[in-house]
C-alpha positions, 0 to 999 in steps of 0.5 A: 613244202606244204604243211597243214595248220594242225601240222604247223601247230604240232611242229611249233609245240614240239619246237617249244618243248625242245627249246625249253628242255635245253636247260634241263639237258645242260644241267644233266651234262653238268651233273655228269661232268662232276662225276669225274673222268669224262672219257669213261663217263657213260652218263656224260656221253649220253647227255651229250648225245641227247643234247646233240639230237635235241639241237639237230631236231630244233634246227630241222623244225625251224627249217621246216617252219621257215620253208613251209606253205601253210594250207588253208583250213576249212575251205568250203568249196570243192576244188576243180582239180586235186591240189595240196590240201585236197581230200580225194575220194577214189575207186580202184581195184583196192576199193573206195578209198579217201586220201588227203594230199599233204606235205611230206613231213605229215605223210601217214599213208596208213591213215590216208595222208599221202605226200604230194611228192609220193608217186600216188600224190604226184599222180593225183595232182592236177586231175579232176573229178571223173578222171582216171589216173594210172600209177605204179604202186608197190602192189603194181600198176593201178588205176584210180578213178577220182570220185570226189575232190574236197 
């Protein structure tokens, strides 16, 4: 799994925030317990649910950070071929578009960040400037010509 430096920082920041919220969540559970009958105590059930979600998210982020390969930032040379971390300028029947190849946890196709595991991302990987790539998209088959790789 690939992760940009910005993505890594974002996950680390959220992880720290979630870890520091443990005490507050624990206090809410204790307060809800003091209200009496736990079987019909909505505040208690909600606090437990929040705690469960928080702990699950902490485990998920720790696993992402443990497995991730952090992509180098600010590489000043052009890539020979498309790889994770590359910015790719293309031309297709959809017009000229620019994509950044990222890991799945950072993908945001609406902003041009496509996963290296997506059909489009997989199709671009390994291809060079000037090559045409054919890929099956939700809108049907499309050909993309690689105009530039940064």
